[in-house]
C-alpha positions, 0 to 999 in steps of 0.5 A: 635229389633236391633238383629232381624234386623241384623239377618234378613239382614244377613240371607237375604244376605246369601240367596242372595249369595247362590242363585247367586252362584247356578245360571248358569252365567259367573264369571264376571256377577256374581261378578257384580251382587254380588257387586250391591246386596251388595251395595243395602243391605248396603243401606237398613241396614243403613236405618234400623239402622237409623229407629231403632234409630229414633224409640228408641228416639220416644219410650223414649220420649213417655215413659217419657210423659206417666210416667209424666202424670201418676205421675200427675194423681196419685198426683191429685188423692191423693189430691182429696182423702185427700180433700174428707176425710177431708169433709166426717166426719160424724156428729155422729163421730164429736159428739163422738169426742167432748164428748171424748167418741169415742165408737163404736155403740152397736151391736144388740143381735139378731142372724142373719140367712143367710140361712133361709131355712136350 
């Protein structure tokens, strides 16, 4: 961002100087105009730098807030997930765990056809 603003200011000042040098004027008038333009460009450059610094600070603050909020959301999501996992133990698993035989249920021997027409 900073390099873009600097490039725009340099390009604008070079263009302004070139336009003034090719304009038919007396030397004194030309120097006075150049002095006024350079003072104006200096003020604008200073203002742009201040604005960019403010923008940088605002973006940094915003990024910190976003990252903090994201961490809080992820933490609360993990807590909810843990609570849900604790609550959702099926009665079948409970009975198998109590009996000490935690076997998977038997699959049916029937063949399943996915494409009935073929």
